C-alpha positions, 0 to 999 in steps of 0.5 A: 499500500502507498502511504500519503504520509507517516501521520495523518492528523485530523483537525488543525486546532489548538492541538493539531497545529502543535502535533503537526509541528513537533512531529514534522521537525523530527523529520516525519511526513505529516498530512493535516486535514482541516475542515475550515479555511485558511486563517485569512479572515481579518477579524481573527488576527485583530485580539478585539475582533473576537465579538466578530467571530463567535457566531461567524459561519465562515470560521465557526461550526456554530454548534448548539446544545439541545434545549434542557430544563435544567438550563431554561429550555434554551438552545445554547450557542456553542462556538467552535473554531473551524479554521486553521488554529481551531478555537485558538483563532476564535477564543478570548486569547486567555492563557490559564493553566489550571491548578496543579490539583487538576493534574494531580487528580488525573494521576490519582485517577490512574493516568500515569505520567499526568501529574502536575510535575509530569506536565509542567515541563510541557507548559514551559516548553511550549510558551515564551512568556515576555513578562519574566516570572518564576523560571521554575514555572514559566518557559521562554523560547517556545512558539507560543507567545504569552504576555501580560495585557499592554494596556489596562484600564482603570476599572481593571486596576480597580478590581484587583485592588477590590479583590484584595480588600475583599480578602483574596491574596494578590497573585503576581502570576496566576500561572506560576507558584500562586494560582489562587487569589486575585491577579491580572490576566495573561493572553496568547498574542504575537505583537499586536495580533492574535497568537493562535497556534496556527500562527505560532506552531503551524507557521513554523511547520508550514515551511517544511517540505514534509508537511501538507495542509489540506483545508476545507477537507471535511472528514467523513470517516476513518478507515479500518483494517480489522482493529487497525485504523489505516486511513481517513475518508474526506470530502474536498471540492465535492469529491470524496478522497481517501488517504493512508498513513504509514504510522498513525491516524491522530484525531484532534477534532476537539471535544465535539468533533472527535467523539463524532468522527469515532461514532460515525466510523463504528466506534462507541456504544454498541447499543447507540451505533446500532440504533442509528445504523452504523456498522460496529468496528469496536464497542467503547461505551464512553465515546461522547460520554463524560461531557463537561463545560463551564457554565457561567452567569454574571453580575454587571454594574453601570459606571461613571468617571472612566471609560469602559470598553463600551465607550472605547468601541465608538466614535472618535474614541474608537478611531483613537484606539485604532491608531494606538493599536496600529502605531504601538500595538496598544489600546483597546483593540489588543484586549481579549475577553477578560483582563483580571480574575479571581480563583476562590473556594465556595466553602471552607475545606476544599483543597483547591479552588472551585470558582473563577470570577472573570472581570471584563471592563464592559458590559453586554446586552441581555438580548443580543449575544456579545453586543456592547451596551452603549453606556459604560459598564463592567461585568464579573463572570462567575464560573463553577470551574469544577462542575459536577454535572456530566453531559453527552455528545452523540451522533444523530445518524450515520450521516457524517455531515448530520450534526451531533446532539450536544446534551450538556446537562448543565446544573443536573447536579445540584452542587453546581447550583450551590457553587454558582450562588456562592460565586454570585455573592462573592462577585457582589462582595468584590464590586461593593468594595471601596476601590470601586467606589469612584466608578460604580453607579449601580447593579444592572444585572441581575438587579438588586431585587434578586437576593435570595438563593432562589432568585439567583438560581432562577437567574442563573438557569434562565439567563446563563451562558457558557464560555466555551470549554467542552472537554472529556468526551473521549476521556483518558483512563483505565476504567470501563468508560475511558476511551484512551490510555495514558498514552492517548491510544484508543482502547482496542484499536491500533494506529489511532490516538486522540490528542485534544481537550476531549481526552481530559478526565476532568475539566481543568480550573479555568480556561482550557486553551493552554492545557490543550496545547500542553496536552499536544506537546506531551502527546508529541513526545510520546508518539515519538517515544513510541516509534523508537 
């Protein structure tokens, strides 16, 4: 058989771009398949352009969840990147590693080699942190450019001070030795532009003759020879093509597409596959199960006495910010979504934080997703970062173009509501501190009429949203519901690995892009070790 490449990687997202770079730099040939286009859309590269990408069908899968009573019977919008760089090309650019307890927990669950001590070298390897930091924790010289915000508004400084006044310790680096307390955000940026994995890792790999990239290539199935995965079927330009790998197929489609591709290819729950008419290759009941995501609510205030992003995004002030961005690489156009944050605990006795409070010096319309209000405002987003609720992502039919059914089951575990209410009260407490006295006018969302636990629960269920961190649908482990082993090989199948956020046994404490890049760095080393 003639092989098209040593490795075929499905998905040029946060993980796929990294693996492509790391395998090809060692001389292996790589074919990278991406369903979306090249990353040429201008809003992909301007940091503040993120609000124009969250629903843009040119670069976004625009999934949505099934209506569920636990979250107000709404279809909740699920953006996922469909472009070179994947979700790292459309996200809020936050760099958040999570808490060491996340990874130590993975190791305790049987994922050998995934403790924080094991994964820290890969966080350090991947990054080039521009603002110093503890060299035991922070890396320099890696492809991923990480830096502090270049422009920080008065409201953000006030939030950090208010957090300290409320009793949270100040952390100089939430990705360093103190990942708890209040501190400023860090972001993945390259110069004045977004630092997606396409612009960092893949930009290096593209220059190598042993790398081929197929964009607008929609994978329709995996090809097996008995229990060995040997190739991939995909559609491009209306034609179905087949390609074959000499060494391995690496599935990096993310928490939605990876389980879906497995299921339509015959790997998953025998009962489910039979019900949708898919020929069973291998019974693996955990595929698409164990879905975890970060559901959020918010507290918003009207502000006075200083500019928020709301004012800086209009009229003459916007023209001034465009000039600052173009000439100096500073100003509001360099902002991501969140400029400061708190990691806290909902109750005494917890060993690590279970709440993330994300501050943005802006406020948004209740009616239109992502639309800034005209008047000045600020928002604290409340995120229970270690949810107990579990959902599913399951193929709807055997048709590879038929979208999977996403059932997150938000708040199906009552403890998640308890944590959410605790977080909303913590956010209110911070916004009531003296540091905000010169700026805060009044609470606008949810409004001071909502005081009881029942009020806050109703508000969170009916008005909450998500911050786009789905994981764990092909989880790593050795238990009956795991999908991959500790080296990310699919149980019971040769020649197939999964490398993306879907392999996380549990969601990390915070945003998931940095952990996904770490997973890809570690996976690349394991793949190279396993062929020695």
